N, C-alpha and C positions, 0 to 999 in steps of 0.2 A: 094271130094265133097260128103256130106251126105244129105239124104232126110229125113225130119221129118214131119209127118202128125199128126195134132192136132185136137182133137174132140171139141165138142161144149163148148165154154167158158162161155157164159151167165153172163157177167158183173163181173166175178170173178177175179179181178185184182191181188189179193194176190196169188191165185193158178197159174195164168198165170206167175207172177213173179218167183214163186218157180219152175215151170216147165222149164222156160227159163234158170234159173240158173243151172238146171240139164243138159240140152242139149247144152247150150252155142253155139248157131248157129253162124257161121262165114259168111263172105261175099261170100264165095264159096258155102255155103249150101243152099238147097231149104227148105223152110217152107210152108206147104200147110195147110190151115185152112178149116175145113169142114163145116163152117157156124154157124150161131147162136152165133155170138159174143155178142149179146145183150139180155136184159130182164132177170128178176130175179136177182140172185147174192148173195142170202143169206143175212146176217146181214149187210154187208158192200159193196153194189153194187157200182161199179164205171165204168159206160160205157164209160166216157170220158177217163179215165185212160187206159182202154183196147184199145180204138181206137188209142190214141196217142202212146201207147206202140207198137202196131202192125205197125203203120206208121213209127216209129223210128227204127225198127229192122234193123240191119246191115246184111241182108241176102236177098236172092231172094224169096220174099213172094208172094204166090198166095192165094187169099181169094175167096172161093166158097160161093155163095149166099145161106143163109138158110131162112127158112120161117119166123123166128123172125126178121131177118135183113130186109126182104121185108115188114113185117108188120110195122116196124119202119119208113122205107122210105115212105110208103104210107101215114102214119099219118103226117109225116113232110110236105109232099106235101099238104095234106088236111089243116093242121093248117095255114101254111103261105100262102095258096091260098085262104084263107077266110078273108074277111074284118075284121080289128081289132075289130070293134064294134060288130061283130057277133060271135067272137071266143068263147065267153062265153056260147053260145049255143051248141057248139060242144060236142059230147060225149067225155069223158076223154080217153086218151090212156089206154088200158087195163093193161099195165105193167108199171114198174117204169122208164124205160130208157128215155122216152121223157122229162119228167119233170126234171130229173137229168142232162140231157144234156142242155136243154134250159136255165138252170141257169148259165151255164159256157160257152156256145158257142153262137156266134152271129147268127142271122137268115141266113146270107150268108153262114156261116160255116155249119149250119144245112142243108141247101139246097144242098150245095156241097157234104155232106155226103150221102144224099138221092140219088143224081145223081150217086155218086160212087157205091152205093149199087146196083142200078138198071143196072149198066153196068157189074156187077160181072158175071163170068161164072156160068152156072148151072151144068156143068160137065167138068172134066178135064181128059185127058188121058196122062199118062207118061210111060216111059220105063226104067227099072233098070235091067242091066245084062240080057238083052233080054227077061225079063218078062214084060208083059204089065199090067198096072193098070188103073183102072177107079175110079175116086173120085166124089162123089156128096153128097149132104146133106142127103137125105133120101133114094134114090134108083138110081142105075145106069142102063144104057141101052146100048145095042150094038150100037156103033157109026155108023155102016153101016145099021142099021135097021130102023123101022118106027120112024118118028119124033114124039116126045112126047110133050105134053103141059107142061109148066113150073111147074105146080102143081105136076106132076108126080115125078120130080126131088126134089122138096121141101118137099113133104109129102108122096110120094109113092102111089102106086095103090092098088086096092083091092087084087091083086095077090102077095102082098108083102111077105106073108108067104112062098109061093112057091119060090119066089126070094131068100129069106134067105136060103132056103134049097139048091138051085141049082146054084144061081149066074148067071153070064153072061159067056157063053162059050168063052174060049180063054183069059179071063181076071181074074185078082184078083181085087175085088171091096172093097172100103173102104167108109163107110157111118157113119153118125151120126144120129141125129134127135130123134130116139127112145132109151130110156134109156135101157142099157143092162140088167137091172133087168127083163125086159120083157121076156128075154129068160131063166129065171130060170126054171129048170126042163125040158127044151126042149132037148130031146135025140139026135137031129140032129146037135149038136154042143157042144162047151165046153168053159168055161172061161179060159183065158190063165193064170190068176193069181188068186186073191181072188174071191170066189163065189159071184156073183151078183154085184160086184163092180169093175170089170176090163174088159178089152177088151174081146169080145166074137168072136169066129171063128166057122163058120159052119163046118160040117163033110166033105164037099167037099173041104174045105180049100181054098175057093175062095171068101168068103165074111167076112170082119171084121166089126164088129159094134164097134164104137169108143166112143159113148156118154155114159160116166160113171156117169151121174147124176150131173155134175158140175153145180152149181147154185141152187142145192137142198140140204136140210139137209143130211149130211153124204155122199154126192156125191164127186166124184173126177174128176180132168182134166186129160185126157189120151193122150199119144203121142206114135206113133210107128215109128221106123226107119226101113223101109223095107230093106235097104242095109245089116243090121246086125241082124234084128230080135229083137233088143233091144226094151224094153217097159219102159215108164216112166210115173209116176203118181204124182200129187200134190193134 
């Protein structure tokens, strides 16, 4: 059994397809998604394709809620909870996902997706070869510590720079949300592959940043296999 951790996808079905062809997960493997499956996506965004692809994976899939996933779910509830005659007065959804999905999915399907998103975990703990890992969209927290508001997991706290430097004692953390280009010239860590366009690891080697700009021009979709240390990009 192998474990694959995938960063922010952001509607990029072609990059997701390419990445999955590289790792070829089997029914025995674990695939963990760090959130933000939706919104953006470059010239050919396909949120429905991403959603169906993830649902159809022949592997043990865990999807962690991202802030863009939550935004989409909240808008779905708002839109379908508003009388049809008044929907024209609603502010448009700020990204492309809602309109692209509404054209292909029924209202029931849309609401089922929103329900699914709001049931997703904010943080996941796994163990591989006696090493403990924490996964969240933006920031992880000690499971035995103070309970955090969901925004802390989805967007991080004001102390996030200190977190990137030191992580959570006793764990290796993997997060997305913030493009790794943000760490350019940060002396307290390094890019594991290409500068500014690959996974970033702090100097303490206990925080991996996995969002490599997928869904933005020049961005890539990243995946890490903690079992072997292998890294994959699309």
